[in-house]
N, C-alpha and C positions, 0 to 999 in steps of 0.2 A: 238269435240275434243276427242280425243282418247286417252288414257293415259295406259303406261304399270306401274302396280302396284300391290302391297304386298296386298293377302285379306289375313288374320288369320283366322287359322285353330288350334287344339289340346285344350289340356284344361288346365284350370286354373294354371298357374305358368309353365306353356310346352308348349309353342309358337312352331306352325309352320306353315310357310306359304306357300301358294301358287302363283305364279308369275302368272300375269294373263293380258291379254288384255281388257278393260273394258271403256265405254263412264264415261268422267269424270262426269256428271251429276249423275250417280250412286250412293247409299251407297257403301260404304267400302267395305261389304258382298255382293253386291247385284248381280244384273245380270250382267254375263261376257259374253264375244265375244270370246273368246280364252284361255284356261289354256296353258301358254309357258315352264313352269319350277316349282321347288319348293324351297325352303330355308329352312335347318333345323338348327337354331342355338344352339340348346342343344347339339349337337355333339361334339366331341372335335377334330379336328377343325371343321369349322362349314361347312355343306354340302349344295353346290349350285348344281342344276342340272338347266340348260337351254338348251331350243330348240325353233328354229324359231325367236329369240328377230332379229336378223339384217333383215330377213324378213320384219318384224313390223317395224322396224325404218325406212327401206327405204321406207314402205307405208306411213309414216307421224306419226305414234306413237309414244308419248313423254314419256319418261320414267321419273318417279318420280326420288326426290335425293337419297333415300334410292335405289331405285332401279340400278339408275347410279352405286351407289357404291360397289353394288353387283356385277352386270355386269364386273368393272375395278377388282375386287377381283377375279372374275371365271375366268379371262385371263390370 
């Protein structure tokens, strides 16, 4: 199953996330299919950049709960 999920980047206590499309069986920071956005919680307000999310959802990718809430906040 293909999931849209967060991939953690950044330093300790300074998180930065890539929003990626990956197989659900791979590890959190493992192999990805495509990077489709970024999320930076350290800025005020948080920065959310999304690209191609609708395309992947139409193709059957399921967003995780955290990504689903980010998509709602970005609209």
